[in-house]
C-alpha positions, 0 to 999 in steps of 0.5 A: 859255719858261724859269722859274727856278722850275723849278729850285726844284721840282727841288730840292724833288723831291730833298729828303729832307724833302719835303712837298706843295708849294703854288705861290702866286701871282696869277692868270695868272702861269703856275702851271698851265704851270710845274706841267705842264712840270715834270711833263713834264721830271721825271716818267714820268706826271703826273696833273692835277686841276683842282678848279674846278667839279669835283663828283666830286673835291668828293664824293671829299674831302668824307668820310674824308681817308684817304689810300689811299682818296683815291688809289684815288679819284684813280686811278679818276678819272684812269683809270690807276695812280699810282705814288708814285716816277714819278707827279706829282700836280698839284692846280689851283684847289685853294682851290675844295675846302678839304678837299683842302687839309686832306688835304695834312696827311694826305699829308705824315704818312701818305703822304709818298712821293707827290709833290703840287704845288698851286696856286690863283689865290686861295689866298692868301685861302683860307689867310688865311681859316684853312682847316684845315691846319696850317702845317708840313705843306706847302712854299711856292713863290712864283711871280711874272710873269717877272723881266726876266732870264727875259724877256730869255731869251725875247726876246734869247736865253740868251747875254745872260741868261748875261752877267748870270748871270756878271756879266761887266759889262765885256762887258755894257757892250759890249752895253748898247743890247741890254739897254736896249732889252729893258728899255724893251720889258719896261717896256711888256710886263711879265712876265705869261706870256701877254703875253711869249709873244704878243710873242715870236711876233708882235712886236706891241705892240698885241696885248700891250695887248689880252692886258693889258687882258683880264688886268685885266678878269679881275681886276675879275671876281675882285673881284666874284666872290670878295671879301666883297660889302661890301668890293668897291666899296673893293677897286676904289677902292684898285686904280684909285688905285695909278697915281695914287698911285705918280705922286706924287713921294712915292709913300707910300699916301694914302687921301685919294686913294682918296676924299676924307677916307678913313681907314685902317680903311675900307680895311684889309680891301680892302688885305689882300684885294688883298695876299693875292691877290698882285695887290699888293706892300705895302712898308712904311716903316721909320724905323731900320736894323737886323737884322731890318728888320721889327722897325723896320716902320711899319705906318701908312706904306707903298707899294702897287706892282702885280704886274706893270710891264706892267699898270701901263703898261696902266692908265695908258695908256702909249703905244707910241711912248713906246718910241721917245722916247729915255729918255722911257719911264724918266722918265714918271710921275716914275719910277713905272715904274722904281720899280715895275720894281725893286720886282718884281725884288726880289720875284723874287729870293727871300728878301729882305725889302723896305722903304723908308726916310724919316727923321722930317722926311722930308728923306731917303728911300731907295727901297727897303732890303732885309734880306738876313739878314746885312746891311741894304742901302739901294737908290736908284732913279734913272730915267735916268743921274742919279748924285747920291746925297744921300740914300744919303750921308745914310743912310750918315752915320746908319746906316753900312751896309757897301754902298749901291746905286744903280741907274740907267741908267749902267754898273756901277761899284764904289766903296769904299762904293757899288755903281752897279748898272745897272737891267737888272742888279737881279736880280744884287743878291744876287750882287754883295753876296756878292762884296763 
């Protein structure tokens, strides 16, 4: 299974300004596999330490954080010498030993020759709680479920993903049924590595569903095990309300759907916890257009998307036979799956800040507005081949963006102000904008 993040890890390895690297992401998105795979590919030796229930490591880091002493202790634990030039040190579930997180500062300052990669399923929580290590002493790499292109490589082969990389849309149109079939599968399977691996090996949708149910059950257990006890019921209520929130025509998050009479201040901590875990993406509203978009963020209005489209389908009970019913898959839940899918791909692309837009009268809504750092790009999501762009036209008349994007099941087409981008090519949005 190929992950684009491997290329980022190679860049990190070769960087002259390399610092200890923290891979952030929700549980089961493949952080441990990625670190070990990178170690196998890029280093002569890998020393893997899992801090979960590891009393020996907890004791080692409990006292002095002198790097020479720590390395000696790790060598004794691993039973072999650590060569700073050719050994990758992997610290997994590092949030379980907060002092190990703190030690990264000293490795950065006093022993930068060591190559250290860390991860933890609930690292976002630990970092948010202010575990003591200074910002600026570590590098970060976000990891999400497999993107559609990574999924395509796994199920259809590198050639089809390569066509997307080259943006050969004429050739892509000749094989578009392959892309559409893979996209339908992705809507059902999603990008959780275990689910994708199972499908590649067995082609059994029922086995995929069972894996997704198991992952969802593990997330629910995390709520009780790791969240502050007073917000656990609220986390559950928020989490379970997401499918019904996204099924609405206007997908703005409504507290009243969580509990009648629900108010923001009751649920803010629960939403923050889910965001810090990487389990939900919070997409805030903007009511104007300018760089940076964050300056126009409306903190009171937002949409919540899940970490993975397959898990959303599992929670809503999406049936396997829906895959066979023409384009029914793309219209079910009023396009909720399609919008979830697009959000997920935009997050996987990289340095894109994602918002949505409505005007004050809510007569014009743009599903996503992204800030590339150089331009603001409105993106309208269509579940089928509907090519009306009323909201995009209204937005363009008001803000005059260089380019607007409409993504649907229609083929690629470039007009002077509008780019029609097929849903299966959403990840290419930045490259298409550069060509513009």
